[in-house]
C-alpha positions in Angstrom: 8.8 -36.7 17.3 10.6 -33.7 17.9 8.2 -31.5 16.2 4.8 -31.3 15.5 3.7 -32.2 12.2 0.8 -30.4 10.1 -2.4 -32.8 10.6 -5.8 -32.1 9.3 -8.4 -33.7 11.2 -11.9 -33.6 9.7 -15.0 -34.8 11.6 -18.0 -37.0 10.1 -20.2 -40.0 9.7 -19.0 -43.4 9.1 -20.3 -43.6 5.5 -17.6 -40.8 4.8 -14.7 -41.7 7.3 -15.2 -45.4 8.0 -12.9 -46.7 5.6 -10.1 -44.7 7.0 -11.3 -44.4 10.5 -11.2 -48.5 10.0 -7.8 -48.7 8.8 -6.1 -46.9 11.7 -8.1 -49.1 13.8 -7.3 -52.5 12.0 -3.3 -51.2 12.6 -3.4 -50.2 16.5 -5.9 -52.1 17.8 -6.5 -55.7 15.7 -2.4 -55.9 14.3 -0.9 -54.3 17.3 -3.0 -55.0 20.0 -4.1 -58.5 19.0 -8.4 -57.5 19.9 -10.1 -59.9 17.6 -11.9 -58.5 14.6 -15.1 -59.5 15.7 -14.8 -57.4 19.0 -13.4 -54.4 16.8 -16.4 -53.2 14.9 -20.0 -52.9 16.4 -23.6 -51.2 15.8 -22.2 -48.1 17.0 -19.8 -46.8 14.4 -23.0 -46.3 11.9 -24.4 -44.2 14.5 -21.5 -42.3 15.6 -19.5 -39.2 15.0 -15.7 -40.1 13.9 -12.5 -37.9 13.8 -9.9 -38.5 11.3 -6.6 -37.0 11.4 -4.4 -36.9 8.3 -1.1 -36.3 7.7 0.4 -35.9 4.2 -3.3 -36.8 2.8 -2.8 -40.4 4.9 -5.2 -41.5 8.3 -3.0 -41.6 11.0 -5.3 -41.1 13.7 -9.2 -41.5 14.9 -11.7 -41.5 17.4 -15.3 -41.8 18.1 -18.1 -40.0 20.2 -21.5 -41.7 20.3 -24.5 -39.7 20.4 -25.0 -40.5 24.6 -21.2 -38.6 25.4 -19.0 -42.0 25.3 -15.6 -41.4 23.8 -13.9 -44.0 22.1 -11.9 -46.2 19.3 -9.1 -43.5 20.0 -6.0 -44.6 17.9 -3.3 -43.3 17.0 -0.3 -44.9 14.8 3.1 -45.7 16.3 4.9 -43.2 14.3 2.8 -40.2 15.3 2.4 -40.6 19.1 4.0 -38.1 21.5 3.3 -35.5 18.6 0.1 -34.2 20.7 -1.9 -35.8 17.7 -3.9 -37.8 20.5 -5.1 -34.7 22.4 -5.5 -33.0 18.9 -8.2 -35.9 18.4 -9.5 -35.7 22.0 -10.3 -31.8 21.6 -12.2 -32.3 18.8 -14.4 -35.1 19.6 -15.0 -33.3 23.2 -15.5 -29.9 21.4 -18.2 -31.8 19.2 -20.2 -32.6 22.5 -20.2 -30.0 24.3 -21.8 -28.1 20.7 -24.3 -30.6 20.7 -25.5 -29.7 23.7 -24.3 -32.6 26.1 -23.4 -32.2 29.8 -20.7 -34.3 30.1 -18.6 -36.8 27.9 -17.0 -40.5 29.6 -14.7 -42.8 28.2 -13.4 -46.4 28.9 -9.8 -46.0 28.8 -6.7 -48.3 29.0 -5.7 -48.0 32.0 -1.7 -47.5 30.8 -2.8 -44.0 29.2 -5.2 -43.1 31.9 -2.5 -40.2 32.8 -3.3 -38.8 29.5 -7.1 -38.7 29.6 -6.6 -37.1 32.7 -4.4 -34.5 31.7 -7.4 -33.6 29.5 -9.9 -32.9 32.6 -11.1 -36.7 32.5 -11.4 -37.9 36.0 -11.6 -42.2 37.0 -14.4 -43.6 38.3 -14.3 -46.7 40.1 -11.6 -49.4 40.0 -9.9 -51.1 37.0 -11.7 -53.4 35.0 -11.0 -56.2 32.3 -12.2 -55.2 28.7 -11.1 -57.7 25.6 -8.0 -58.7 27.7 -6.7 -55.2 28.9 -7.3 -53.6 31.7 -9.6 -50.6 31.6 -10.6 -47.2 33.5 -13.9 -45.4 33.5 -13.3 -41.6 32.9 -15.9 -38.8 32.9 -15.5 -34.8 32.1 -17.9 -32.4 33.3 -18.7 -29.9 30.4 -20.8 -27.7 31.8 -21.7 -27.1 35.5 -25.7 -25.5 36.1 -27.0 -24.3 39.0 -29.3 -22.1 40.9 -29.9 -20.2 44.2 -31.7 -17.6 45.4 -30.7 -13.9 45.9 -32.1 -11.6 47.9 -32.7 -8.1 47.0 -32.4 -5.0 48.9 -36.3 -4.7 49.0 -36.7 -8.3 50.3 -37.4 -9.8 47.0 -35.7 -13.4 46.8 -34.9 -13.8 42.9 -34.3 -17.5 41.4 -30.9 -17.3 39.6 -29.7 -19.6 37.1 -26.2 -20.2 35.9 -24.4 -22.0 33.3 -20.7 -22.8 33.5 -18.8 -24.3 31.1 -15.9 -26.0 32.7 -13.4 -24.7 29.9 -11.3 -21.2 30.7 -12.9 -18.7 31.6 -14.6 -16.6 28.5 -17.1 -14.2 27.5 -20.5 -14.3 29.8 -24.3 -13.5 28.2 -27.2 -12.2 30.9 -30.5 -13.0 29.8 -33.7 -11.5 30.6 -36.7 -13.3 29.7 -40.7 -12.2 28.9 -44.0 -11.5 30.8 -45.3 -15.1 32.3 -42.3 -17.2 31.9 -38.8 -17.9 33.5 -35.3 -18.3 32.9 -35.4 -22.2 32.7 -37.2 -21.9 29.6 -34.1 -20.5 27.8 -31.8 -24.5 28.7 -31.4 -24.7 24.9 -30.3 -21.5 24.4 -27.9 -21.4 27.3 -26.7 -24.6 26.1 -25.8 -23.3 23.2 -23.9 -20.2 24.2 -21.9 -22.6 26.9 -20.8 -24.9 24.0 -19.2 -22.3 22.6 -17.2 -20.8 25.8 -19.5 -18.6 27.2 -21.0 -18.4 30.9 -24.8 -17.6 31.1 -27.1 -16.6 33.9 -30.4 -15.3 34.3 -32.8 -14.3 36.6 -36.5 -15.3 37.5 -38.3 -11.7 37.4 -40.5 -10.6 40.6 -43.7 -12.1 40.3 -42.1 -14.7 37.9 -41.0 -18.3 37.9 -39.6 -19.2 41.1 -39.0 -15.9 42.0 -40.8 -13.9 44.8 -43.7 -11.8 44.5 -47.6 -12.4 43.4 -47.7 -13.5 39.9 -47.5 -10.3 37.5 -47.3 -8.1 40.2 -44.4 -5.7 41.3 -44.0 -3.6 44.0 -43.0 -0.3 42.4 -42.8 1.1 38.9 -38.9 0.7 38.8 -38.6 -2.8 40.7 -38.2 -5.0 37.6 -35.2 -2.5 36.5 -33.6 -2.2 39.7 -33.9 -5.7 40.3 -31.8 -6.3 36.7 -29.4 -3.4 36.9 -28.5 -5.2 40.7 -28.3 -8.4 39.1 -26.3 -7.7 35.5 -23.8 -5.3 37.8 -23.2 -8.4 39.8 -22.8 -11.2 36.9 -20.4 -8.6 35.6 -18.3 -8.0 38.5 -18.2 -11.9 38.9 -17.6 -12.2 35.5 -14.4 -9.5 35.4 -16.0 -7.8 32.2 -18.3 -6.4 30.6 -21.4 -9.1 29.6 -23.5 -9.3 26.3 -26.9 -8.4 27.7 -29.8 -10.6 25.8 -33.7 -9.5 26.4 -36.5 -11.4 25.1 -40.1 -9.7 24.4 -40.5 -8.0 27.8 -36.9 -8.5 28.8 -35.8 -6.8 25.3 -37.6 -3.3 26.3 -35.9 -4.0 29.8 -32.7 -4.9 28.4 -32.4 -1.7 25.6 -34.1 0.5 28.2 -31.1 -0.7 30.7 -28.8 -0.2 28.2 -29.8 3.2 26.5 -30.0 5.0 29.8 -26.8 3.9 30.8 -28.1 1.8 33.7 -25.8 -1.1 33.2 -22.5 -1.4 31.7 -22.3 -4.1 28.5 -20.2 -5.6 25.7 -23.4 -5.9 23.7 -26.9 -6.2 23.1 -29.4 -8.8 21.8 -32.8 -8.2 21.4 -35.6 -10.7 20.3 -39.0 -10.0 19.7 -38.4 -6.7 22.1 -41.6 -5.9 23.7 -41.3 -2.0 22.4 -45.1 -1.6 22.1 -47.6 -4.2 23.6 -49.6 -3.0 20.7 -52.9 -1.8 23.0 -56.1 -0.9 21.2 -58.0 2.4 22.5 -60.7 0.3 25.0 -57.2 -1.6 26.4 -55.5 2.1 27.1 -58.8 3.2 28.8 -58.9 0.4 30.9 -55.4 0.4 31.8 -55.8 4.2 33.0 -58.8 2.8 34.9 -56.6 0.0 37.1 -54.2 2.4 37.4 -56.2 4.5 39.4 -58.3 2.3 41.3 -56.5 -0.9 41.6 -52.8 -0.9 40.2 -51.8 -4.4 42.4 -54.5 -6.1 40.6 -53.2 -9.2 38.8 -55.8 -9.6 35.4 -55.2 -12.1 32.6 -52.4 -10.6 29.7 -54.6 -11.6 27.4 -51.4 -13.2 25.1 -52.5 -16.4 23.2 -49.8 -18.9 23.9 -50.8 -20.6 20.2 -48.6 -18.1 18.7 -45.4 -17.9 20.6 -44.2 -21.0 18.1 -45.1 -22.8 15.1 -43.7 -25.9 17.0 -46.5 -27.3 18.8 -44.2 -29.1 21.2 -43.2 -25.8 22.3 -46.7 -24.6 22.7 -48.0 -27.8 24.6 -44.9 -27.4 27.2 -45.0 -23.7 27.6 -49.1 -24.3 28.4 -48.2 -27.3 31.0 -45.2 -25.4 32.7 -46.5 -24.8 36.4 -44.0 -22.4 36.8 -45.7 -20.3 33.5 -48.5 -17.5 34.4 -50.7 -15.3 32.4 -51.2 -12.4 35.3 -50.5 -8.8 34.8 -51.4 -5.6 37.1 -51.5 -2.3 35.7 -48.7 -1.2 37.4 -46.1 -3.7 35.2 -48.0 -2.9 32.2 -47.4 0.6 32.9 -43.6 -0.2 33.5 -43.5 -2.4 30.3 -45.3 0.7 27.8 -42.9 3.1 29.6 -39.8 1.2 29.0 -40.5 0.7 25.7 -41.3 4.4 25.2 -37.9 5.3 26.9 -35.7 2.7 24.5 -37.3 3.8 21.8 -36.9 8.0 22.2 -33.2 6.9 23.5 -32.5 4.4 20.5 -30.3 7.5 19.0 -27.8 7.2 21.9 -26.8 3.4 21.3 -23.5 3.2 21.9 -22.8 -0.6 22.0 -23.2 -3.4 19.0 -26.7 -4.3 18.6 -28.3 -7.3 17.2 -32.3 -6.8 16.6 -33.9 -10.0 16.0 -37.6 -9.7 14.5 -40.5 -12.0 14.2 -42.1 -11.0 11.2 -45.5 -12.6 12.2 -45.6 -11.8 15.6 -48.7 -11.4 17.3 -47.9 -10.8 20.4 -45.8 -7.6 20.2 -46.0 -4.8 17.4 -43.0 -6.0 15.1 -42.9 -2.4 13.7 -42.1 -0.4 17.0 -38.8 -3.0 16.3 -38.2 -1.2 12.8 -38.6 2.4 14.5 -35.8 1.2 17.0 -33.4 0.3 14.2 -34.2 3.5 12.0 -33.5 5.4 15.1 -30.6 3.5 16.1 -27.2 4.5 14.9 -26.7 2.4 11.7 -23.0 1.4 12.2 -24.3 -0.3 15.5 -27.3 -2.4 15.2 -27.7 -4.9 12.5 -30.9 -5.6 11.9 -32.9 -9.6 10.8 -35.9 -9.7 10.1 -38.0 -12.8 9.7 -41.2 -12.2 7.6 -43.0 -15.9 9.0 -42.2 -16.6 12.1 -43.7 -16.1 15.4 -42.7 -14.3 19.1 -40.2 -16.8 20.3 -37.6 -17.1 17.4 -35.8 -19.0 19.5 -37.8 -21.7 20.1 -39.1 -22.2 16.6 -39.6 -25.5 14.6 -35.9 -26.5 14.3 -35.1 -25.3 10.5 -36.7 -21.9 11.3 -34.3 -21.8 14.6 -30.9 -23.2 13.1 -31.6 -20.0 10.7 -31.5 -17.7 13.8 -29.2 -19.2 15.9 -27.0 -19.2 12.6 -27.3 -15.3 12.4 -26.9 -14.7 16.2 -23.5 -17.1 15.4 -22.3 -15.0 12.7 -23.0 -11.6 14.6 -20.9 -12.7 17.6 -18.2 -13.3 15.4 -18.0 -10.1 13.9 -18.4 -8.2 17.3 
């Protein structure tokens, strides 16, 4: 065909698309290629995501994606070959795999069309083999490359840097700043969510956290966390070739807000998730902090946070408690920096100059949610979007599936507008 006609591609389950997908497969595999009917149909159809392409209301192409990332049953009617339709169906299934969080996809390609799949990023593995009397090649395509490395800071601290890089064309980037006592590895699901949408994602474990160096919950001087983050975000922007989106959660939210309102980093936008703008200390705790600051600013003590209130999902709480990289330590110097960072962010909210999404857990018991409302009231209304979730706990991205989906939907909608 000399020109690509208009096609409509639809994805869905077998119960919805099975009749039309089956019609194309019967024509191509059973009638044209003489594959026995009993070998064409299997139990995977009911469990797969199917794509059907329509031209003038008639099904003319199809393919399926299994839950484990296998792509198969790719078929296009003869009259619509060489129109680019096969590539459209394949790209739709690959995009669906990426959106589901799969790291790679694979397929068993008829050998004579291996070049077609290679043009779409698939790499042959092993030697050809026979399947239903036709030579086939196993082929694989990586969707997401994950990496970890240590980065030496000027003060001698080694920070663990984690990176999620989609293999698709260069796109935007997001830098994540994690909360107190945890580490960047806990953001795997969120990183994959961004990567599935073409974003490169990077984070580091703060000093005294996760796999980074330093005594747990201890900082050497009041600006150490800030200076490390400034250096890492700036390096990521240089590697990316553009300012990134900055996303901070809890303590990382206070840090992200401090970095942006102070002008320490240049970013394209800001997302704050349950930011620790006010840890909610009572009078006695403030008195104790003052004593420890004078006598033992580097002494790590329990942070008093109850993991039961990070999420309503028991599996998340259990994983947090069992994670060997999670700790419950904090020093007076670190706490003083956190309080000052939140105060600086609140005082500087009016100078906010980038689009900002503020996600707040209304039932938060680990930080004062009302401090986020104060930040929203002081920030420029045209730049700030506030989403308040009355019943949710602290870790909004780790809440139960239905609530987590609602938060991610709000995040996706905001990203579309910015």
